N, C-alpha and C positions, 0 to 999 in steps of 0.2 A: 503494501499498502504506500501512497503519495501520499505524506507528511504535506496536511493542507496548512495555507499560507491564509491564517486568520483575519489579517488586513483587507485580503478580498472577497471574501462572504463567510459566510458562516455554516454550524454544523450544519447534516443534512438531517431533518426530521423522517420519521416514520412512523405512519398511523397505518393499521388494519382495524377493518371491521371485517364482516361479513360480505359485503357483494365490493369491495375495492379498497384497493390498496395506495396509498398515496406519498410518494417521495420528492420532497422538497428538494430545491438547491435555492438558495437567495444570493443572486449577486450586489453586490454593493460597489460604493465608487472607484475609480482606475484600476478598474479590471481590464484586458486586453483579449486579445482575438484566441489567444492560450488556452481562455477561462471559459470558454464558450462550451456550451457540451449542447448534444442534440437529443430529444428526449423523442423515442416511437413508443409509437402504444401496440401492446402486443395481444398475445390474444390471452382467452382468460386461463386453459390448458398452459399454456406456457409460467404463468407466476405461479398455480398450482403446482407446477412440476417443478420449480425453482422454490417453493413452500418445503416442498416434501423433504427436497434435500438437505432444506438449511435446520427443516428440525430433527431430522437423524444424526446433526451430528453432535446434538451434547448428548444424545443419548450414547450415542456410542464414545465417546469422553466417557461418559459416567459406565461405561461397562469398563474399557480398557484403565479407568483408576482401578474403581473395583476388583476385577481380576490381579491388579499387582499387589494394594492395599489391606483388602477389605472382604474376604472371601466369605464371612458370613451373608451375606445378601444374596449370595449366588446360589437361591432357593428354586427352585421347579418352576415357578412362578416368573418366578425374575426371568432364568433362563428362556422358561418355553415365550413369553414378549419378547425378550432378542432376539430369538429363533425368528415368530415374523414379522420384526423390523429387515431383519437379512434375508428373509423371504420375498418382503415385497421390494427391498433393492433388488432384488434380481430381475426381477418379473418388469422392475423399473427397467432394468438396462438393458434386457435383452426381450426381440420378440420372438414367442416360442406360441408353441400348439400344448406344450407337456404342463400339468399340473400342480407333477414333483418337482422345489424346486433345484433336488438333486441330481435329475436326472433331463434337468433344460438346455435344451441347449439353440441357437438363433444367431442371429443376426444382430445387431445394436440398433437399439431404433434411429 
């Protein structure tokens, strides 16, 4: 990530509701053409895909931490939930007709 020049613009705000996501970058005086960004509207499915991947990251980090330092929480319900997350990731990444994630093969989306 690039360091933000706080003299040129303010921090990005993020607001998520059930129906829309709003990201705002506010430009201030003395900006240059290097500080111009183009925003493009994307399909709702693309936004949902990005949100899905972002939602997986904390769970994977938590699992990694627990695997290293907190084995007591690695109970059957916890592991089942993590296995379900990995299954969702497999089917998110590849197109396959297989309902079994361990036998799934296919092309990337």
